[in-house]
N, C-alpha and C positions, 0 to 999 in steps of 0.2 A: 448472426444476429450483430448488430452495428448500434452501438451505443454512444451518447454525448456525454459530455463531463465540463464544468466548468468552474473556476474559484468565484468566491466571493463577490466580487467586484468584475467579474466577466472577461478579467483583462487575459485573461489565460485560459482557453478553448481544449478540449483533449477530445478526438473521437476515434474509439476503439473497436475493430472490426473483427469478426469471429468474437467464439466463445474464450473466457479465459482459460488460463492452461490452470490456472490454481484459486482458489479462494479460501481465505484464513483470516482467522484472528491471532495477533500477536502480542502478548501481554510482556514483552520485555520492556526494562526500564527506558531503553532508549526511544521506543514506540512511544511508552506514554508519555515521554516528555515533549518529543516533536509535535505529537497531535495534541497534546493537552487533555488527556483524556484516560480512562482505566486501561487501554487496549489500542491498538490498530487494526480497524477492519480493511481487509484488502485485498485486491483482486488483481493477479499476475497476466501479462501479458507480454506475447515473443514482442519483438523490439519494432517487427513490420508490421504488428496487426494496430501500431498506436501513431497518432500523429497530434503533435502540438503545435498550437497556432497563439501567436502574442498580439495582442493589440496593437503595442508600439514595441520598437524593438528595446531589447534586454529587459523586459520586464519578469522575465523569466529568471528567477534566482537559484542558485545552487549552494546549498553549505554539505560540506564534505565532515560528515560524523563518522569519527576513529572511536567513540565510546560503544558501540554493539557488543553484547556479550557472546556473541557467535566469534569476535575476533577478526570480522571481515569489516571493509570501509563502505559504508551506504554514502551516494550521494544524494541526497533529500533537496528535491527543488520546491521551490514555494512561490508563490508570486507575490513581486517586489510591491505594489501596492495596496492587496488587502491581507498578504502574509498566511493565506489558505495552503495546505500544502498540496501538492499536486503528483508528484513522482518520486518514486525511491528506485536505485537504483545501485546494484550490490556489484563490488569491486570483482567479486569472482565470479558472477554470471551477467555480464554486460550486454548480453544477447537479450535477457529479462527485463522488462518495466512494470513496475508494481502501483498502481492507480491506488488512491484511498477511496473505498465505495462512499464515503460522504459525499464525494464531489461530484457523482454520479448523475445526471438530470434523470427524473420520473421513479416509479418503483424498481425497487430494491430488491424484489423478492427473487430474483434470479441470481443472486448475490449472496446466499446465506453461504458461511461457512464450511467448509468440508473438514478441515483443519484448523490447529490451535498450536501456535508453539509456544514456549516459554511459559508454560502452566506455571513453573515454581515460580513465576511473579504475579500469577494472576490474584486479584484482590478477594479478599473471603466475599463481599456482598454479589459477585459475579459467578453464577452457577455456570459449569458446563455446560455448551450447547449438545443437545441429545445427536446423534448419530454421527458426530465428527471427532477423527482421529486425533489425540490428545501427544504431544509432546514435550516433557519436560524443559527439553531445551529445543535447537533446532532437528528436523528431523535428518536422517543421514544422507538423504539426498534432497538438491533443492533445484528447481522446484519439485515439491512432493507432490506423487501423485496417488500415490495412498500408502 
């Protein structure tokens, strides 16, 4: 499966080749704040599976997030024009790129989460997703495959 994605203004375009290696929700405070939502809906790929294209040089900006509860450093990339989050990369796993599901073009049915992280931070009005594996914090291995 090959899919495309883009930020709100179209200044950053993404091509993802093949299936994601992981699809998850994250309820940690860092994801809540960076996505401006009650959780982050994410699809993880290997670096080789993803290509980013910018409409002009330096439109892709990166913020180094040292706040995650996991203790890892996250490089959160976003469009410098519209502010859309477009990529997350962990310091511990630089071979993995995480794409927010919200920026993926077209139908997102194939991106139903299989895992939920930091469920201890889930807001009480969001129910667990049926048939997902839930973790109170991070799973013991990342990316988690089961």
